[in-house]
Residue, then its C-alpha position, 0 to 999 in steps of 0.5 A: m402535515n396540512d389538510k391539502d396533503k390529505s387524500r379524500t376518499g371517493l365517497r367524499e367526492p361530489l363528482v363521484w356521486l353525480v356520475f353514479g347518481i344521476p344514472a341510477i336515478a335515471v334507471v329507477a324512473l325508467v322502471w317505475m315509467v315502465f311499471i305505470a305504463a304496463g300496469p292495471g288499466s293500461t290497455d282499457s279499450v275504447d268502446t267505439t267500433v273502428k276500422r283500420t285503413a292503411q294507417i288511418q282509424v276510421a270510426d262510424l259517425g252514422p249514429d251521431e249524424a242521425a241524432s243531429r238530423l233529429r235534433l235529439a238532446a237529453l239531460l241526465r240527472i242523478d236523483g239519490k240512488e237513481l239516474e234519470i234522463l230528460a228529453l230536452h227536444s221532441g223526437f224521442d220514442t218515449a215508450a222504448p227503453l234506452k241504453l245508457a253506458l257510463r265510462h270511467p275515463t281510465r278504468a274499464d272495470l268500473d263502467h256501467e251499462l243501464l237500460m233506462q226504463p221509460t217513465p212519464t217524465g223520461w227514463r229512470a234506472p237504479l244506480e247509486l254513481d259515484t261522483g268522485h270522478d268524471w264519467k263519459l256518458e253515451l245514450a242511445p236506443q236499443d237498436g243503436r241507430w242514434r247516439l248521444q254523448g256527453r261528460l259528467p264532471r266530478g261532483q256535478l249532478s246533471a249532465r247534457l247529452q247531445p250529438v258529437a257530429p254537427g247537424 
């Protein structure tokens, strides 16, 4: 009896592994993607008021345009366990506190909202900030009439805040 006459079992056939293996891997990958998409942090909202007209989303750029008209710009500086805002142009009310929002790019539970108090050199607030990832920054007065935005890249200790809308 030679080897050609011996029948091979189904588990030794590569085609059987392909027929069942590829769909099984696809199903496992689908379940994993659904778990990731529906997991924690998947529904973080954007902190910008958006109006919907038909299928168009419209955001209010008025505060950005106001900051651009006033030619406002600032620098965020991390100074140990404190954050400092330095005005790069005149036009700021240096006696009024400012609101600083630090937003984690993907997890809203790590966001920070600070009230920056005026100092002789700018504004300060205590916070030991984790610089292990990027931060989205938003600076505004308490009445929200203008807004500066920026990004603090991972590992950096300073970032520029400026209007998003052109002047």
